C-alpha positions in Angstrom: -36.5 -23.8 -12.8 -33.7 -26.3 -12.0 -31.9 -25.2 -15.1 -32.0 -21.6 -14.1 -30.7 -22.5 -10.6 -27.9 -24.5 -12.1 -27.1 -21.7 -14.6 -26.8 -19.2 -11.8 -24.5 -21.5 -9.9 -22.3 -22.1 -12.9 -22.2 -18.4 -13.7 -21.3 -17.6 -10.1 -18.6 -20.2 -10.0 -17.2 -18.9 -13.3 -17.0 -15.3 -12.0 -15.5 -16.6 -8.7 -12.7 -18.2 -10.7 -12.2 -15.0 -12.7 -11.6 -13.2 -9.4 -9.0 -15.9 -8.4 -7.3 -15.6 -11.7 -7.1 -11.8 -11.5 -5.3 -12.1 -8.2 -2.3 -13.5 -10.1 -1.8 -10.1 -11.7 -0.7 -8.8 -8.3 2.8 -9.0 -6.7 4.8 -11.2 -6.6 3.5 -12.7 -9.8 2.6 -9.5 -11.8 0.9 -11.3 -14.6 -0.9 -8.1 -15.6 -2.0 -9.4 -19.0 -4.4 -11.8 -17.2 -6.6 -8.8 -16.4 -7.4 -8.2 -20.1 -8.9 -11.7 -20.1 -10.7 -11.7 -16.8 -12.2 -8.2 -17.1 -13.3 -8.7 -20.7 -14.9 -12.1 -19.9 -16.5 -10.6 -16.8 -17.9 -7.7 -18.8 -19.2 -10.0 -21.6 -21.0 -12.1 -19.0 -22.6 -9.0 -17.4 -23.7 -7.7 -20.8 -25.3 -11.1 -21.7 -27.2 -10.9 -18.3 -28.0 -7.3 -18.4 -31.8 -8.0 -18.2 -31.4 -9.8 -14.8 -32.4 -8.2 -11.6 -30.1 -6.2 -9.3 -29.8 -9.1 -6.9 -28.0 -11.1 -9.5 -25.5 -8.4 -10.1 -25.0 -8.1 -6.3 -24.3 -11.9 -6.3 -21.9 -11.6 -9.3 -20.0 -8.7 -7.7 -19.8 -10.6 -4.4 -18.4 -13.8 -5.8 -15.9 -12.0 -8.0 -14.7 -10.0 -5.0 -14.6 -13.1 -2.8 -12.5 -15.0 -5.3 -10.2 -12.1 -5.7 -9.6 -11.3 -2.1 -9.5 -14.8 -0.6 -6.7 -15.7 -3.1 -4.6 -12.6 -2.5 -5.2 -11.9 1.2 -5.1 -15.5 2.6 -1.9 -14.6 4.3 -3.3 -11.8 6.6 -4.5 -14.3 9.3 -1.0 -15.8 9.4 -0.2 -13.1 12.0 -2.6 -14.9 14.4 -0.2 -17.9 14.6 2.1 -16.1 17.0 -0.5 -15.7 19.8 -2.2 -18.7 21.2 -5.3 -16.6 22.0 -5.9 -16.0 18.3 -5.0 -19.3 16.7 -8.5 -20.6 16.9 -9.7 -17.6 14.9 -7.6 -18.3 11.9 -10.2 -20.3 9.9 -12.8 -17.6 10.6 -10.4 -14.7 9.6 -9.5 -16.4 6.3 -13.2 -16.3 5.4 -14.3 -13.2 7.2 -11.8 -10.6 5.7 -12.6 -11.5 2.0 -16.3 -11.8 2.9 -16.4 -8.2 4.2 -14.2 -6.7 1.4 -16.4 -8.4 -1.2 -19.3 -6.3 -0.2 -17.7 -3.3 -1.9 -17.8 -5.1 -5.3 -21.3 -6.5 -4.6 -22.6 -3.0 -4.0 -20.6 -1.6 -7.0 -22.0 -4.2 -9.4 -25.5 -3.5 -8.1 -25.0 0.2 -8.7 -23.7 -0.5 -12.2 -26.8 -2.5 -13.0 -29.0 0.6 -12.3 -27.1 2.5 -15.0 -26.8 -0.5 -17.4 -29.4 0.7 -19.9 -27.5 1.8 -22.9 -27.0 -0.2 -26.1 -23.6 1.4 -26.4 -20.9 -1.0 -25.0 -18.3 1.7 -24.5 -20.7 3.8 -22.4 -21.3 0.7 -20.2 -17.5 0.1 -19.9 -17.0 3.7 -18.8 -19.8 3.4 -16.2 -18.5 0.0 -15.0 -15.0 1.4 -14.6 -16.2 4.6 -12.9 -18.3 2.7 -10.3 -15.8 0.0 -9.6 -13.0 2.5 -9.3 -15.1 4.7 -7.0 -15.9 1.8 -4.7 -12.1 1.0 -4.6 -11.6 4.6 -3.5 -14.3 4.2 -0.8 -12.7 0.9 0.3 -9.4 2.8 0.7 -10.7 5.7 2.7 -13.8 4.8 4.6 -13.3 4.4 8.4 -9.5 3.6 8.6 -9.4 2.5 5.0 -7.9 -0.6 3.4 -6.5 0.2 0.0 -4.7 -3.0 -0.4 -4.4 -4.8 -3.7 -6.1 -2.4 -6.1 -5.8 -3.6 -9.7 -3.3 -0.9 -10.3 -0.7 -2.7 -8.3 -0.4 -5.3 -11.1 1.9 -2.8 -12.8 4.3 -2.4 -9.8 7.1 -3.8 -12.0 6.2 -1.7 -15.1 7.5 1.7 -14.0 6.9 3.3 -17.4 3.2 2.6 -17.1 2.9 3.9 -13.6 4.6 7.3 -14.2 1.1 8.7 -14.9 0.3 8.4 -11.2 2.6 11.4 -10.5 -0.1 13.4 -12.4 -3.4 11.7 -11.4 -2.6 9.4 -8.5 -3.3 5.8 -7.7 -7.2 5.8 -7.7 -7.6 7.6 -11.0 -5.0 5.3 -12.5 -6.9 2.3 -11.1 -10.1 3.5 -12.7 -8.5 4.1 -16.1 -6.9 0.6 -16.0 -10.3 -1.1 -15.4 -11.4 0.7 -18.6 -8.4 -0.5 -20.5 -8.7 -4.1 -19.2 -12.4 -4.2 -20.1 -12.0 -2.7 -23.6 -11.3 -5.9 -25.5 -14.8 -7.1 -24.7 -16.0 -4.6 -27.4 -14.6 -7.0 -30.0 -16.7 -9.9 -28.8 -20.0 -8.0 -28.5 -22.4 -6.5 -31.0 -20.9 -3.0 -31.5 -21.6 0.2 -33.3 -19.6 3.0 -34.6 -19.3 4.9 -31.3 -18.1 1.6 -29.6 -15.2 1.4 -32.1 -14.4 5.1 -31.6 -14.2 4.3 -27.8 -12.0 1.2 -28.4 -9.5 3.1 -30.6 -9.5 6.0 -28.1 -8.4 3.5 -25.4 -5.6 2.3 -27.6 -4.4 5.9 -28.0 -4.7 6.6 -24.3 -2.6 3.5 -23.5 0.1 4.6 -26.0 0.1 8.1 -24.4 0.5 6.6 -20.9 3.4 4.5 -22.0 5.0 7.3 -24.0 4.7 9.8 -21.1 6.3 7.3 -18.7 9.2 6.7 -21.1 9.7 10.5 -21.5 9.5 11.1 -17.7 12.0 8.4 -16.8 14.5 9.6 -19.4 14.1 13.2 -18.3 14.7 12.2 -14.7 17.8 10.2 -15.5 19.3 13.1 -17.4 19.1 15.4 -14.4 22.2 16.3 -12.4 22.6 14.6 -9.1 24.1 16.0 -5.9 26.2 14.4 -3.2 24.8 14.5 0.4 27.1 15.5 3.2 25.6 12.5 5.2 25.4 8.9 4.2 22.1 7.1 4.9 22.4 3.4 5.7 19.3 1.2 5.7 19.4 -2.1 7.7 17.5 -5.2 6.7 17.3 -7.8 9.5 15.9 -11.2 10.2 15.2 -11.1 13.9 12.4 -13.6 14.7 8.9 -12.2 15.3 8.7 -14.4 18.4 10.8 -11.8 20.2 7.5 -10.1 21.1 6.4 -13.2 23.1 9.7 -14.5 24.4 12.2 -12.9 26.8 14.9 -12.4 24.3 18.1 -10.6 25.4 17.7 -6.9 24.4 21.4 -6.3 24.6 22.0 -9.2 22.2 19.6 -7.7 19.7 21.2 -4.2 20.0 24.7 -5.7 19.5 23.5 -7.4 16.4 22.0 -4.1 15.1 25.2 -2.3 15.8 27.2 -5.0 14.1 25.1 -4.8 11.0 25.3 -1.0 11.1 29.1 -1.2 11.2 29.5 2.5 12.1 32.6 4.3 11.0 33.5 6.9 13.7 34.7 9.5 11.2 31.7 9.5 8.9 28.5 11.5 9.1 25.8 8.8 8.9 22.1 8.3 9.5 21.2 4.7 10.3 17.7 3.4 9.6 16.6 0.4 11.6 13.3 -1.5 11.2 10.0 -1.1 13.1 9.7 -2.5 16.6 13.1 -4.1 16.3 13.9 -3.8 20.0 11.3 -5.7 22.0 10.3 -5.5 25.7 11.6 -2.0 26.1 10.3 1.5 25.5 11.9 4.7 24.2 12.3 6.3 27.6 14.0 3.3 29.3 16.3 2.7 26.3 18.7 5.5 27.4 18.6 4.5 31.1 19.6 0.9 30.4 21.6 0.8 27.2 23.1 4.3 26.5 26.6 2.8 27.1 26.2 0.7 23.9 25.4 3.7 21.8 28.2 5.9 23.3 30.7 3.1 22.7 29.6 2.4 19.1 28.5 5.6 17.5 30.0 9.1 17.1 28.5 12.6 17.7 27.9 13.0 14.0 25.7 9.9 13.7 21.9 9.5 14.3 19.7 6.4 14.3 16.1 6.2 13.1 14.3 3.2 14.4 10.9 1.9 15.6 10.2 1.4 19.3 7.3 1.6 21.7 6.7 4.9 23.5 4.2 6.1 26.1 2.9 9.3 27.5 0.9 10.0 30.7 -1.9 12.5 30.3 -4.5 13.2 33.0 -3.3 10.2 34.9 -3.8 7.8 32.0 -0.9 6.0 30.2 -1.2 6.0 26.4 1.1 3.7 24.3 2.4 4.6 20.8 4.1 2.8 18.0 6.9 5.3 17.5 9.5 6.2 14.8 12.2 7.9 16.8 15.5 9.5 16.1 18.3 9.3 18.7 21.9 10.4 18.9 25.0 8.5 20.0 24.0 9.0 23.7 20.5 7.6 23.1 19.0 11.1 23.6 15.7 11.6 21.8 16.1 14.1 19.0 12.7 13.5 17.4 9.8 11.1 17.6 6.7 10.4 15.5 3.7 8.5 16.7 2.0 6.4 14.1 -1.2 7.9 12.8 -2.8 5.0 11.0 -3.1 1.9 13.2 -3.8 -1.7 12.2 -7.2 -3.0 13.5 -6.6 -6.0 15.9 -2.8 -5.7 15.2 -2.3 -2.4 17.0 -5.7 -1.5 18.4 -8.7 -3.5 19.4 -12.1 -2.1 18.1 -14.7 -2.1 20.9 -11.8 -2.7 23.3 -13.9 -2.4 26.5 -16.1 -5.2 25.3 -13.7 -7.5 23.4 -11.0 -7.4 26.1 -13.5 -9.0 28.5 -13.6 -12.1 26.4 -9.8 -12.4 26.2 -9.0 -10.6 23.0 -6.1 -8.2 22.8 -3.8 -6.6 20.2 -1.1 -8.7 18.6 1.8 -6.2 18.9 1.1 -4.6 22.3 0.6 -6.8 25.4 -0.7 -3.9 27.5 -3.6 -2.3 25.7 -4.4 -0.8 22.3 -2.0 1.7 20.9 -3.1 5.3 20.7 -2.8 7.0 17.3 -0.7 10.1 16.7 -2.5 13.3 15.6 0.1 14.8 13.2 3.0 13.9 10.9 5.9 16.4 11.0 9.0 16.3 8.8 12.4 15.4 10.2 15.3 17.6 9.3 18.9 16.6 9.3 22.2 18.5 9.0 22.6 22.3 9.2 21.5 23.0 5.6 18.4 20.7 5.9 19.4 18.9 2.7 17.9 15.7 4.2 14.2 16.2 4.9 12.3 13.1 5.8 8.6 12.2 5.9 8.1 9.3 8.4 5.8 6.4 7.7 5.5 3.3 9.9 4.7 0.0 8.2 1.0 0.0 7.1 1.0 3.8 6.5 2.8 3.4 3.2 -0.3 1.8 1.7 -2.3 5.1 1.7 -2.4 7.3 -1.3 -3.4 10.9 -0.8 -2.1 14.0 1.0 0.6 12.4 3.3 1.6 15.7 4.8 0.6 19.3 4.8 4.3 20.1 4.2 5.6 18.9 0.9 9.1 20.1 1.4 10.8 16.7 1.9 13.0 14.6 -0.4 12.8 11.2 1.4 10.0 9.0 2.5 11.2 6.7 5.3 9.2 3.6 5.8 10.1 1.2 8.7 8.3 -2.1 8.8 8.0 -5.4 10.5 6.9 -7.9 7.8 7.5 -11.0 9.9 3.8 -11.1 10.8 3.1 -12.1 7.2 5.1 -15.3 7.5 6.5 -17.1 4.4 3.8 -15.7 2.1 3.1 -13.2 -0.7 2.4 -10.5 1.9 5.8 -8.9 2.0 5.9 -8.5 -1.8 2.5 -6.9 -1.9 3.5 -4.6 1.0 6.7 -3.6 -0.8 4.8 -2.7 -4.0 3.1 0.2 -2.3 6.5 1.8 -1.7 7.2 2.0 -5.5 3.9 3.7 -6.1 4.4 6.2 -3.3 7.8 7.2 -4.8 6.3 7.8 -8.2 3.2 9.6 -6.9 5.1 12.1 -4.8 8.4 12.3 -6.7 10.5 11.3 -3.6 13.0 8.7 -2.7 11.6 6.0 -0.5 14.0 4.4 2.0 12.5 1.2 3.4 13.9 -0.7 6.3 12.1 -4.0 7.0 12.6 -6.8 9.4 11.8 -10.1 7.6 10.7 -8.1 4.6 12.1 -6.3 1.6 14.4 -3.4 2.4 15.1 -1.0 -0.5 16.1 2.4 -1.9 13.6 3.5 -4.5 14.1 6.7 -6.6 11.4 9.2 -7.6 10.9 7.3 -10.9 10.0 4.1 -9.1 13.3 2.4 -10.0 14.9 0.3 -7.3 18.4 1.5 -6.8 19.3 -1.2 -4.3 17.4 -3.8 -2.3 17.7 -6.7 0.1 15.1 -9.5 -0.3 12.9 -11.1 2.3 15.5 -13.6 3.5 18.5 -11.3 3.2 20.3 -9.6 6.1 22.5 -6.6 5.6 22.9 -2.9 4.8 22.3 -0.8 1.7 23.2 2.9 1.5 22.6 6.1 -0.4 24.8 9.2 -0.7 23.8 10.7 -4.1 20.3 11.9 -5.0 18.4 13.9 -7.7 16.0 16.5 -6.4 12.9 17.1 -8.5 10.0 19.5 -8.2 6.8 18.4 -6.4 4.5 16.4 -8.6 1.0 17.6 -9.4 -0.4 14.7 -7.3 1.8 15.6 -4.3 0.4 19.1 -4.4 -3.3 18.4 -5.0 -3.7 14.8 -3.7 -7.0 13.0 -4.5 -8.7 16.2 -5.6 -7.3 15.2 -9.0 -9.3 11.9 -8.8 -12.5 13.8 -8.5 -11.6 15.6 -11.7 -11.2 12.2 -13.4 -14.7 11.3 -12.2 -16.1 14.4 -13.8 -14.2 13.5 -17.0 -15.8 10.1 -17.1 -19.2 11.6 -16.6 -18.6 14.0 -19.4 -17.4 11.2 -21.7 -20.5 9.1 -20.9 -22.8 12.0 -21.9 -20.7 12.7 -25.0 -20.9 9.1 -26.2 -24.6 9.0 -25.5 -25.0 12.1 -27.7 -23.0 10.4 -30.4 -25.2 7.3 -30.1 -28.3 9.3 -30.6 -27.0 11.1 -33.7 
C-alpha cells in the first residue's frame, strides 16, 4: 500500500513538473518544441495508467493544470501591490487563481478517462485532444471567460503556422495543436496499423498548415497597398501606475502626452493614447478644465483616441464606465465606447454589496464597480470612411469569437494599461493576443500601451513596428493593404463546432478501421 501511495505521489509530481515545463512554450519564451515532449510524456503516462479509476485522472489533470497555471500566471496578483487593502491577499491569489483554473483540466482528464477504452492509440489521442480543447473553449467563454494562455499561444512568433486561424479560429487551432503535440507518443507505445496511419496523417496535416501559412503570407505581401489620407500615430508611454493612487498633476501628464504626440498643425492625424492615461478626471470634466491645452496644441483636422473614465446618470444612479473616447482639438466628444468585458476585482467587484462591507473594492476605480457597456460600434474617420476602427480596451483583446456584428472595419484599436503586471512576463503574454486577433480577422491591430508593448500588426500577424515595454515614443502608419474578411471573422466560433464534428467523425472512422 505504501508503494502505491508513493507511486501516486511521484506520478503526480512528475505531471506537475510537465505542466511547469509546458508553460515555457508561452511568451516571452516561445519554446514551442517543449510541448512535443511534455504532451507525449503525459499521454504515455495516462496510457500506462488507463486502468486506474476516474479519481486518479482527476488528480492527474489537476496537478498538470496547477503546474501549468501557477508558473505562467504568477504575475496576475502583482496588481494587488498597488493598493494596501489588497497586499495581504497576494499569497492567497497566487495559489487561488491556478487552483480554480486547474479544475478545468481535472474535469477534462476525468471525462477523457470515461472514453479511454480503445486499444487504438490514435483514437485516444483524438479523444484526449477533443476533450482538452473543448474545456479550454469552456474556460474561455463560461461566465466572463478567461481564455488566457491557451497552448496555441506558444506559436505567437511563428506567423506561418498561425495563418490557419484565419480559417478555423483559435480554439480549433488549439485542439489540433494538442493532437500534433501528443502524436509522438505513438512511437513509444504498442501500436497497430491504424495508429501509424494516424501518425502519418498528423505529419501531412502539419505540412499543410505550414504550407498554407507560407502561401497566405506571400499572397498578402504581393497585394497592392493604398495610402491613407490621414496618418495614425500610436503613443507608448511609461507613466507610473501609481498615478491612480497619488495626486499627480493632470496638466503635467497632458503636456507629456502632447509632447510625445508632437502634432504638426498642417497634417491630418489621428493620435492613439493608452488606456486610463489621464487619472483623477473624467471625460465630461476634461473639456471644462483642459480644453485650452487641446486648442493650443492640435488643429481642426486632428482627433485623439484615448482611454478615460466616463459616467452616466440613469434613474438617479451614477454608473461609471471605462471608456475609449474620441475627441477633437477643442476636447469635444466625437465618439465614446464603454468597455463591454470587465476584469473581475480589477474593474468590478463580484458580490459587491457583500464584499464592499469587508473593505474590498476594485483596483482601478475608487468609487464603485464599473458598469459594462452593452454594444460595440465601429468608429468611422474621414469623409470617405477609409479608416474604420473596432475599439477594444485592454483585456478585451484576449477574446476570440464574433467581436462585432459589423465586420466592415480595417483596424482593431487596442488601448491598454500594462503597468498592473509589473516587471513580469504578463505584458508579453497580453501582447501575443493582438497578433492572433490580427490573423483571425484579417485586420491591422493598432495597440497603444502604457508600460507595455505598443505595436502596429498587419493582417498576416507581422509586426510592422513596435515599442517595447520600457520604451517611450511614437510609431505611425499611413499605408495599408485591405483584404477581404476571413472565414473566421464571418462565422466566428461556429467553425470550431464543425471541427468538433470532424474529430467525432475521425474517431468513429478509426474505430471502424480498427475492427476490420
